[in-house]
N, C-alpha and C positions, 0 to 999 in steps of 0.2 A: 767431509760429511755435511749434510744439509740439516739446518734447524730453522725454525720460524721465530723471529724476534719482532714483537709488536706488529705482527701481521706481515712482515717482510721476510722472504727467504734469504738466508745467509749461508754461505759456504765457510766452514771452519775446519781447523785441524782435528783429526781424530784424537781421542784420549785427552781432551782438555777439560779442566775443571771450570766450574762456574766462576770462581774467583779469577782464574786466568783470562777467561772470556771478558769479564767485566773490566779488568785492568786494561784491556786492549781497546776499549771504547773511548771515543772522544766525546766531550760535552756531557758527561754523565752528571746528573744533578747531585748535589751534596747529600741530600736525603732522598732515599728511594726504597721501594719494596720490589722484590723479585718473586714472580709467580712462575713456577716450572710445572707445566702440564696441569694447570689449574690448582696447584698447591703452593701456598706461600712458603718460601724457604727462609729459615732462620739464618741471619748473617753469620752466625758461628759455624754453619754448615757449608758455606760457600766453598771453602778449600777442599772439602771431601766429596762434594757433589760433582760427579762426572756427567758431562753432557753426552747424549746419545743421538744417533740418527733419528731425525724427524721429531725431536723434542720441540716443544712450544714454550717460548719465554715471553713473559710480559714484564716490562720494566716500567713501574708506575712511580711517579713523583707527585708531591703534593703542592698545591698552589693556594695562596691566601689572597684574599681580595675582598672588596666590598662594593 
């Protein structure tokens, strides 16, 4: 199935949870927030949140600097 991740189309397996998808990513920041279809998902819900065709994910991490 197809989803959009940070503006890029990705092809993923059907019936995958958000947690499973994130575990498969490389270079994931240590601290990040996930927005699914414009709604922030609580980290406790990653394991029960199933991704669906045409979902839109934004993975946002924080930077500090001066």
